[in-house]
N, CA and C atoms as an extended XYZ file, in Angstrom:
321
Properties=species:S:1:pos:R:3:atomname:S:1:resname:S:1:resid:I:1 pbc="F F F"
N        11.080      149.022       -5.101 N   MET     1
C        10.932      149.202       -3.922 CA  MET     1
C         9.707      150.349       -3.637 C   MET     1
N         9.125      150.231       -2.545 N   LYS     2
C         7.807      150.804       -2.490 CA  LYS     2
C         8.386      152.080       -1.257 C   LYS     2
N         7.979      153.148       -1.808 N   MET     3
C         8.303      154.556       -1.360 CA  MET     3
C         7.195      155.112       -0.491 C   MET     3
N         7.423      156.066        0.482 N   PHE     4
C         6.578      156.489        1.172 CA  PHE     4
C         6.223      158.084        0.884 C   PHE     4
N         5.267      158.432        0.539 N   THR     5
C         4.934      159.783        0.133 CA  THR     5
C         3.738      160.439        1.025 C   THR     5
N         4.191      161.664        1.296 N   LEU     6
C         3.224      162.462        2.127 CA  LEU     6
C         2.770      163.651        1.103 C   LEU     6
N         1.546      163.609        1.515 N   ALA     7
C         0.866      164.951        0.802 CA  ALA     7
C         0.398      166.007        1.505 C   ALA     7
N         0.518      167.302        0.961 N   LEU     8
C         0.286      168.540        1.790 CA  LEU     8
C        -0.726      169.261        1.013 C   LEU     8
N        -1.847      169.775        1.735 N   LEU     9
C        -2.752      170.717        1.151 CA  LEU     9
C        -2.133      171.974        1.636 C   LEU     9
N        -1.884      173.089        0.729 N   LEU    10
C        -1.382      174.102        1.261 CA  LEU    10
C        -2.190      175.485        0.975 C   LEU    10
N        -2.326      176.202        1.959 N   TYR    11
C        -3.284      177.376        1.705 CA  TYR    11
C        -1.848      178.718        1.881 C   TYR    11
N        -2.411      179.710        1.387 N   ARG    12
C        -1.477      180.933        1.304 CA  ARG    12
C        -1.788      181.476        2.792 C   ARG    12
N        -0.917      182.494        3.461 N   LYS    13
C        -1.198      183.087        4.427 CA  LYS    13
C        -2.067      184.406        3.937 C   LYS    13
N        -3.053      184.643        5.149 N   PRO    14
C        -3.938      185.789        4.658 CA  PRO    14
C        -3.184      187.036        4.303 C   PRO    14
N        -3.601      187.909        3.403 N   GLY    15
C        -2.853      188.955        2.747 CA  GLY    15
C        -1.882      188.634        1.996 C   GLY    15
N        -1.495      187.522        1.440 N   THR    16
C        -0.491      187.363        0.572 CA  THR    16
C        -1.173      187.155       -0.845 C   THR    16
N        -0.621      187.529       -1.875 N   SER    17
C        -1.046      187.063       -3.380 CA  SER    17
C        -0.666      186.023       -3.580 C   SER    17
N        -1.437      185.356       -4.759 N   ILE    18
C        -1.015      184.053       -5.301 CA  ILE    18
C         0.469      184.078       -5.849 C   ILE    18
N         0.791      185.214       -6.336 N   GLU    19
C         2.038      185.232       -7.038 CA  GLU    19
C         3.159      185.229       -5.981 C   GLU    19
N         3.069      186.144       -4.981 N   GLN    20
C         4.010      186.130       -3.690 CA  GLN    20
C         3.993      184.829       -3.092 C   GLN    20
N         2.798      184.240       -2.950 N   TYR    21
C         2.953      183.005       -2.313 CA  TYR    21
C         3.554      181.736       -3.288 C   TYR    21
N         3.529      181.647       -4.394 N   GLN    22
C         4.164      180.811       -5.401 CA  GLN    22
C         5.624      180.996       -5.506 C   GLN    22
N         5.666      182.368       -5.710 N   SER    23
C         7.379      182.839       -5.511 CA  SER    23
C         8.283      182.250       -4.483 C   SER    23
N         7.606      182.644       -3.300 N   TYR    24
C         8.365      182.176       -1.999 CA  TYR    24
C         8.363      180.508       -1.989 C   TYR    24
N         7.258      180.058       -2.129 N   TRP    25
C         7.200      178.616       -2.088 CA  TRP    25
C         8.006      178.043       -2.983 C   TRP    25
N         8.290      178.395       -4.155 N   HIS    26
C         9.383      177.679       -5.301 CA  HIS    26
C        10.622      178.351       -5.051 C   HIS    26
N        10.892      179.622       -5.048 N   ASP    27
C        12.152      180.304       -4.923 CA  ASP    27
C        12.906      180.016       -3.453 C   ASP    27
N        12.194      180.161       -2.490 N   THR    28
C        12.754      180.280       -1.096 CA  THR    28
C        12.633      178.947       -0.442 C   THR    28
N        11.389      178.560       -0.249 N   HIS    29
C        11.195      177.220        0.409 CA  HIS    29
C        11.772      176.167       -0.315 C   HIS    29
N        11.628      175.994       -1.582 N   GLY    30
C        11.797      174.693       -2.189 CA  GLY    30
C        13.499      174.388       -2.306 C   GLY    30
N        14.265      175.301       -2.266 N   PRO    31
C        15.638      174.965       -1.817 CA  PRO    31
C        15.889      174.520       -0.252 C   PRO    31
N        15.196      175.167        0.420 N   ILE    32
C        15.382      175.093        1.836 CA  ILE    32
C        14.858      173.279        2.244 C   ILE    32
N        13.709      172.878        1.841 N   ALA    33
C        13.315      171.630        1.848 CA  ALA    33
C        14.074      170.623        1.227 C   ALA    33
N        14.661      171.026       -0.237 N   ALA    34
C        15.513      169.924       -0.715 CA  ALA    34
C        16.567      169.490       -0.144 C   ALA    34
N        16.789      170.173        1.099 N   LYS    35
C        18.366      169.896        2.177 CA  LYS    35
C        17.641      168.893        2.870 C   LYS    35
N        16.317      168.324        2.967 N   ILE    36
C        15.876      167.393        4.186 CA  ILE    36
C        16.604      166.359        3.783 C   ILE    36
N        17.071      165.600        4.939 N   PRO    37
C        18.088      164.385        4.692 CA  PRO    37
C        16.962      163.378        4.335 C   PRO    37
N        17.283      162.303        3.276 N   GLY    38
C        16.322      161.009        3.253 CA  GLY    38
C        15.216      161.435        2.090 C   GLY    38
N        15.214      162.730        1.799 N   LEU    39
C        14.074      163.170        0.834 CA  LEU    39
C        14.451      162.699       -0.456 C   LEU    39
N        13.602      161.708       -1.085 N   ARG    40
C        13.824      161.207       -2.418 CA  ARG    40
C        13.306      162.122       -3.660 C   ARG    40
N        12.182      162.729       -3.116 N   GLY    41
C        11.366      163.682       -4.477 CA  GLY    41
C        10.659      164.466       -3.400 C   GLY    41
N        10.520      165.409       -4.141 N   TYR    42
C         9.588      166.845       -3.583 CA  TYR    42
C         9.088      167.658       -4.957 C   TYR    42
N         7.826      167.592       -5.159 N   VAL    43
C         7.138      168.304       -6.402 CA  VAL    43
C         6.114      169.030       -5.721 C   VAL    43
N         6.211      170.194       -6.158 N   GLN    44
C         5.268      171.418       -5.812 CA  GLN    44
C         4.289      171.247       -6.835 C   GLN    44
N         2.978      171.496       -6.405 N   ASN    45
C         1.705      171.569       -7.512 CA  ASN    45
C         1.328      172.968       -7.185 C   ASN    45
N         1.462      173.939       -8.005 N   HIS    46
C         0.848      175.199       -7.787 CA  HIS    46
C        -0.426      175.422       -8.616 C   HIS    46
N        -1.396      175.449       -7.655 N   VAL    47
C        -2.718      175.521       -8.039 CA  VAL    47
C        -2.857      176.665       -8.900 C   VAL    47
N        -3.466      176.433      -10.187 N   GLN    48
C        -3.879      177.693      -10.774 CA  GLN    48
C        -5.165      178.276      -10.628 C   GLN    48
N        -5.407      179.774      -10.363 N   PRO    49
C        -6.836      180.217      -10.090 CA  PRO    49
C        -7.739      180.038      -11.308 C   PRO    49
N        -8.948      180.120      -11.218 N   ASP    50
C       -10.014      179.975      -12.091 CA  ASP    50
C       -10.352      181.285      -12.729 C   ASP    50
N       -11.317      181.403      -13.409 N   SER    51
C       -11.789      182.561      -14.211 CA  SER    51
C       -11.669      183.638      -13.360 C   SER    51
N       -11.990      183.601      -12.190 N   GLU    52
C       -12.485      184.422      -11.151 CA  GLU    52
C       -11.435      184.884      -10.209 C   GLU    52
N       -10.302      183.987      -10.203 N   GLY    53
C        -9.018      184.382       -9.369 CA  GLY    53
C        -9.022      183.411       -8.306 C   GLY    53
N       -10.057      182.502       -8.246 N   LYS    54
C       -10.037      181.844       -6.869 CA  LYS    54
C        -9.493      180.404       -6.903 C   LYS    54
N        -9.209      179.678       -5.838 N   THR    55
C        -8.671      178.384       -5.880 CA  THR    55
C        -9.189      177.820       -4.671 C   THR    55
N        -9.436      176.226       -4.627 N   ALA    56
C        -9.908      175.502       -3.884 CA  ALA    56
C        -8.672      175.376       -2.603 C   ALA    56
N        -7.421      175.245       -3.072 N   VAL    57
C        -6.364      175.235       -2.318 CA  VAL    57
C        -5.130      175.812       -2.982 C   VAL    57
N        -4.301      176.237       -2.465 N   ASP    58
C        -3.257      177.118       -3.271 CA  ASP    58
C        -2.065      176.135       -3.871 C   ASP    58
N        -1.658      174.786       -3.039 N   GLY    59
C        -0.791      174.192       -3.417 CA  GLY    59
C        -0.802      172.922       -2.919 C   GLY    59
N        -0.441      171.926       -3.731 N   ILE    60
C        -0.314      170.628       -2.985 CA  ILE    60
C         1.372      170.044       -3.304 C   ILE    60
N         1.804      169.900       -2.281 N   ALA    61
C         3.014      169.255       -1.957 CA  ALA    61
C         3.066      167.697       -1.922 C   ALA    61
N         4.051      167.147       -2.774 N   LEU    62
C         4.297      165.671       -2.393 CA  LEU    62
C         5.763      165.343       -2.138 C   LEU    62
N         6.064      164.973       -0.962 N   LEU    63
C         7.225      164.679       -0.341 CA  LEU    63
C         7.403      162.863       -0.367 C   LEU    63
N         8.646      162.629       -1.052 N   THR    64
C         8.733      161.356       -0.844 CA  THR    64
C         9.900      160.695       -0.155 C   THR    64
N         9.843      159.516        0.502 N   PHE    65
C        11.088      159.254        1.268 CA  PHE    65
C        11.112      157.478        1.029 C   PHE    65
N        11.939      156.938        1.421 N   ASP    66
C        11.989      155.551        1.478 CA  ASP    66
C        11.079      154.787        2.344 C   ASP    66
N        10.820      155.428        3.341 N   SER    67
C         9.701      154.886        4.404 CA  SER    67
C         9.213      155.752        5.341 C   SER    67
N         8.290      155.515        6.113 N   ALA    68
C         7.594      156.400        7.001 CA  ALA    68
C         8.884      156.972        8.232 C   ALA    68
N         9.675      155.663        8.389 N   GLU    69
C        10.853      156.072        9.457 CA  GLU    69
C        11.642      156.949        8.839 C   GLU    69
N        12.031      156.724        7.401 N   ALA    70
C        13.019      157.880        6.936 CA  ALA    70
C        12.418      159.375        6.837 C   ALA    70
N        10.964      159.411        6.625 N   MET    71
C        10.367      160.760        6.589 CA  MET    71
C        10.443      161.357        8.301 C   MET    71
N        10.061      160.498        9.236 N   ASN    72
C        10.327      161.144       10.515 CA  ASN    72
C        12.013      161.467       10.950 C   ASN    72
N        12.664      160.784       10.582 N   ALA    73
C        14.003      160.835       10.607 CA  ALA    73
C        14.594      162.379        9.873 C   ALA    73
N        14.146      162.429        8.764 N   GLY    74
C        14.353      163.594        7.894 CA  GLY    74
C        13.858      164.724        8.342 C   GLY    74
N        12.558      164.825        8.934 N   LEU    75
C        11.761      166.016        9.164 CA  LEU    75
C        12.346      166.264       10.728 C   LEU    75
N        12.854      165.371       11.466 N   GLY    76
C        13.306      165.468       12.763 CA  GLY    76
C        14.742      166.003       12.624 C   GLY    76
N        15.267      166.013       11.485 N   SER    77
C        16.880      166.410       11.488 CA  SER    77
C        16.838      168.207       11.655 C   SER    77
N        17.873      168.769       11.899 N   PRO    78
C        18.182      169.952       11.865 CA  PRO    78
C        17.401      170.705       10.564 C   PRO    78
N        17.844      170.041        9.272 N   GLU    79
C        17.456      170.492        8.105 CA  GLU    79
C        15.921      170.435        7.957 C   GLU    79
N        15.286      169.432        8.522 N   GLY    80
C        13.977      169.211        8.408 CA  GLY    80
C        13.198      170.100        9.165 C   GLY    80
N        13.698      170.344       10.415 N   LYS    81
C        13.234      171.363       11.208 CA  LYS    81
C        13.079      172.942       10.648 C   LYS    81
N        14.285      173.199       10.154 N   VAL    82
C        14.392      174.318        9.415 CA  VAL    82
C        13.166      174.327        8.189 C   VAL    82
N        13.030      173.618        7.475 N   ALA    83
C        12.167      173.399        6.563 CA  ALA    83
C        10.881      173.481        7.139 C   ALA    83
N        10.402      172.695        8.162 N   LEU    84
C         9.169      172.831        8.481 CA  LEU    84
C         8.941      174.423        9.104 C   LEU    84
N         9.850      175.098        9.927 N   ASP    85
C         9.664      176.159       10.457 CA  ASP    85
C         9.558      177.037        9.537 C   ASP    85
N        10.018      177.253        8.276 N   ASP    86
C         9.927      177.838        6.871 CA  ASP    86
C         8.477      178.061        6.494 C   ASP    86
N         7.776      177.058        6.719 N   VAL    87
C         6.444      176.837        5.999 CA  VAL    87
C         5.473      178.136        6.399 C   VAL    87
N         5.633      178.383        7.711 N   ALA    88
C         4.789      179.202        8.399 CA  ALA    88
C         5.329      180.858        7.569 C   ALA    88
N         6.137      180.751        7.183 N   ASN    89
C         6.478      182.233        6.178 CA  ASN    89
C         5.688      182.359        4.943 C   ASN    89
N         4.713      181.451        4.665 N   PHE    90
C         4.236      181.295        3.366 CA  PHE    90
C         2.785      180.763        3.484 C   PHE    90
N         2.801      179.992        4.176 N   ALA    91
C         1.615      179.123        4.330 CA  ALA    91
C         0.452      179.592        5.622 C   ALA    91
N        -0.789      179.275        5.306 N   ASP    92
C        -1.637      179.274        6.542 CA  ASP    92
C        -1.720      178.076        7.438 C   ASP    92
N        -0.773      178.127        8.631 N   MET    93
C        -0.657      177.011        9.446 CA  MET    93
C        -1.802      176.018       10.094 C   MET    93
N        -2.940      177.099       10.276 N   ASP    94
C        -4.001      176.683       10.777 CA  ASP    94
C        -4.899      175.858        9.683 C   ASP    94
N        -4.694      176.080        8.408 N   ARG    95
C        -5.483      175.211        7.367 CA  ARG    95
C        -4.828      174.293        6.657 C   ARG    95
N        -3.327      174.024        6.955 N   LEU    96
C        -2.391      172.992        6.322 CA  LEU    96
C        -3.150      171.626        6.756 C   LEU    96
N        -3.252      170.735        5.761 N   VAL    97
C        -3.539      169.455        6.067 CA  VAL    97
C        -2.320      168.482        5.335 C   VAL    97
N        -2.105      167.364        6.061 N   SER    98
C        -1.140      166.276        5.598 CA  SER    98
C        -1.747      165.014        5.793 C   SER    98
N        -1.157      164.194        4.865 N   PHE    99
C        -1.573      162.740        4.929 CA  PHE    99
C        -0.792      162.074        3.974 C   PHE    99
N        -0.529      160.703        4.285 N   PRO   100
C         0.260      159.824        3.315 CA  PRO   100
C        -0.762      159.304        2.166 C   PRO   100
N        -0.261      159.479        1.074 N   VAL   101
C        -0.648      158.840       -0.164 CA  VAL   101
C         0.153      157.713       -0.815 C   VAL   101
N        -0.328      156.713       -1.575 N   GLU   102
C         0.016      156.026       -2.421 CA  GLU   102
C        -0.066      156.292       -3.877 C   GLU   102
N         0.820      157.013       -4.488 N   PRO   103
C         0.761      157.236       -5.954 CA  PRO   103
C         0.627      156.081       -6.650 C   PRO   103
N        -0.115      156.135       -7.802 N   ARG   104
C        -0.165      155.129       -8.769 CA  ARG   104
C        -0.370      155.779       -9.968 C   ARG   104
N         0.808      155.702      -10.827 N   ARG   105
C         1.090      156.424      -11.930 CA  ARG   105
C         0.366      155.718      -13.039 C   ARG   105
N        -0.602      156.336      -13.895 N   ILE   106
C        -1.160      155.427      -14.857 CA  ILE   106
C        -0.526      155.693      -16.289 C   ILE   106
N        -0.224      156.820      -16.569 N   VAL   107
C         0.684      157.006      -17.676 CA  VAL   107
C         1.919      157.849      -17.586 C   VAL   107
């Protein structure tokens, strides 16, 4: 079965340390997002700083649903709205980028 995956490039809110950002995203937002109806998979990719403490982005999220319609229904649900609203608590909403992707696993 072909699934629908939404990728998000996330940047932390100004004034937030990478540790604060990663902790909130994983420990607080993760369980909130996991309640989205129809969500089949949710992977948080926590970008690791380089030797100078810099990152190109702070995180990459992959949310997988059965279809684009299932994603729209899930994100439009009360649980989806809570999850979407919570993103502003740790991420810079002006810089957030989202787009559909087709994961192709090689190994």
